[in-house]
C-alpha positions in Angstrom: 13.3 72.8 139.1 15.0 72.8 135.7 17.7 75.2 134.8 19.2 76.0 131.4 22.6 77.7 131.5 24.4 78.3 128.2 28.1 79.2 127.8 29.7 80.3 124.6 32.9 78.4 124.0 34.7 81.6 123.2 34.0 82.9 126.7 35.6 79.8 128.2 38.6 80.2 125.9 39.1 83.9 126.7 38.9 83.2 130.4 41.2 80.2 130.2 38.6 77.8 131.5 38.9 74.2 130.1 35.8 72.9 128.4 35.5 70.1 130.9 35.3 72.6 133.7 32.3 74.3 132.1 29.7 72.2 134.0 31.5 72.9 137.3 31.4 76.6 136.6 27.7 76.4 136.0 27.2 74.5 139.2 29.2 77.2 141.0 26.9 79.8 139.5 23.8 77.9 140.8 25.3 77.4 144.2 26.2 81.1 144.6 22.6 82.0 143.4 21.1 79.5 145.8 23.0 81.0 148.8 22.1 84.6 147.7 18.4 83.9 147.6 15.4 82.8 145.5 15.4 85.9 143.4 18.9 85.2 142.2 18.2 81.6 141.6 15.2 82.4 139.4 17.4 84.5 137.2 19.3 81.4 136.2 16.3 79.4 134.9 17.2 80.3 131.3 20.5 82.0 131.4 23.4 82.8 129.1 26.7 83.2 130.9 28.3 86.7 130.5 31.9 88.0 130.8 31.0 89.5 134.2 30.2 86.0 135.6 33.9 85.1 135.3 35.0 88.0 137.5 35.0 86.0 140.8 37.0 83.3 139.1 39.6 85.7 137.6 39.9 87.5 141.0 40.5 84.2 142.8 43.2 83.3 140.2 44.9 86.7 140.7 44.8 86.3 144.5 46.4 82.8 144.3 49.1 84.1 142.0 49.9 87.0 144.3 50.0 84.6 147.3 52.3 82.2 145.4 54.6 85.1 144.4 54.7 86.3 148.0 55.7 82.8 149.2 58.6 82.4 146.8 61.9 82.8 148.5 64.7 83.7 146.2 67.6 81.3 146.5 71.1 81.3 145.2 71.9 78.3 143.1 74.8 76.2 144.3 77.7 76.7 141.9 80.3 74.0 141.2 83.9 75.0 141.4 85.7 75.6 138.2 87.5 72.6 136.8 90.8 74.5 137.3 90.2 74.9 141.0 92.0 72.8 143.5 88.8 72.2 145.5 87.4 68.7 145.1 83.8 67.7 146.0 83.2 64.3 147.6 85.1 62.1 150.1 88.6 63.1 150.9 91.3 60.8 149.3 93.8 59.4 151.7 97.4 60.7 151.3 100.2 58.2 150.9 
């Protein structure tokens, strides 16, 4: 079976998909259609990619961003003492 899937470069740009990932995106479309059934696969014989085809990709990105944000644990940065402080960092100096 031969398939012809066209993607407008502006669509890739708007959805922040690198050009080199275009073929992988098309393969993902074909794979999803193959799993869905022969009727869905037939639709892709001569197909032009639409904005709606990027919805699963955008939703997956949003989900990953939310998971990443949930994992972030705020931490307090370690502050160095002021140069006027009598606290010294490092090994203790022996007293004479």
